[in-house]
C-alpha positions as CSV (number, residue, x, y, z in Angstrom):
1,M,41.5,-80.7,-40.4
2,N,38.3,-82.2,-39.1
3,D,35.2,-80.4,-37.9
4,N,36.4,-81.6,-34.1
5,E,39.7,-78.9,-34.5
6,N,38.0,-76.8,-36.7
7,W,35.9,-76.3,-33.9
8,Y,38.5,-76.1,-31.1
9,R,40.8,-73.8,-32.8
10,D,37.2,-71.1,-33.8
11,N,36.2,-71.4,-29.6
12,V,38.3,-72.4,-27.1
13,V,40.3,-68.8,-25.7
14,F,42.0,-70.3,-23.2
15,P,43.0,-74.4,-23.8
16,F,44.2,-77.0,-21.1
17,G,46.9,-75.4,-19.0
18,F,46.5,-71.9,-20.1
19,G,47.9,-69.4,-16.9
20,L,49.5,-72.2,-15.1
21,S,52.4,-71.8,-13.7
22,Y,55.6,-73.8,-14.6
23,T,57.3,-72.3,-11.0
24,N,56.8,-71.8,-7.3
25,F,55.7,-68.8,-4.8
26,K,56.7,-68.4,-1.2
27,W,54.1,-66.0,0.0
28,E,54.4,-64.2,3.7
29,I,53.3,-61.5,5.0
30,S,55.5,-59.2,5.9
31,E,52.8,-56.4,7.6
32,A,49.5,-56.1,9.1
33,N,47.7,-53.6,10.5
34,I,45.0,-55.9,12.3
35,D,44.9,-58.7,14.7
36,N,42.7,-61.6,15.0
37,G,39.6,-61.1,16.4
38,V,39.6,-57.5,15.7
39,I,36.4,-55.7,15.1
40,L,36.3,-53.6,12.6
41,D,33.8,-50.3,11.7
42,E,33.7,-48.9,8.7
43,Q,35.8,-46.4,9.2
44,D,38.7,-48.8,10.0
45,E,41.2,-49.8,6.7
46,I,43.2,-53.2,6.5
47,K,46.7,-52.7,5.1
48,I,48.0,-56.0,4.9
49,E,51.8,-56.5,2.4
50,V,53.0,-59.5,1.1
51,K,56.5,-60.9,0.3
52,V,56.3,-63.4,-2.5
53,T,58.6,-64.9,-3.6
54,N,60.0,-67.0,-6.6
55,M,61.4,-70.5,-5.9
56,G,61.5,-72.3,-9.0
57,N,64.0,-71.6,-11.3
58,V,62.0,-70.1,-14.3
59,S,60.6,-66.5,-14.0
60,G,57.0,-66.2,-13.7
61,R,54.6,-63.5,-11.9
62,E,51.6,-64.6,-8.9
63,V,49.0,-62.6,-8.0
64,V,48.1,-61.7,-4.3
65,Q,44.8,-61.6,-3.3
66,L,42.2,-61.2,-0.5
67,Y,39.4,-61.9,1.2
68,Y,37.4,-60.2,3.5
69,S,34.1,-61.2,4.7
70,P,32.5,-58.8,7.5
71,Q,30.4,-60.0,10.4
72,Y,26.7,-59.4,9.7
């Protein structure tokens, strides 16, 4: 092995392509307790159910993440 190969083996934790999925997923919001434009306060709770279906030919996993930006 040359020095570049040694460095790569010793330092690269997640090589190119790590974590990529080799399948496709379909996402559907199956239930949500909030409508667009509703103003929330600190006592409100948001509940969203997402159905994720593997549409490909190989098994895989998908992570569902929800991001919320409250008004100022």
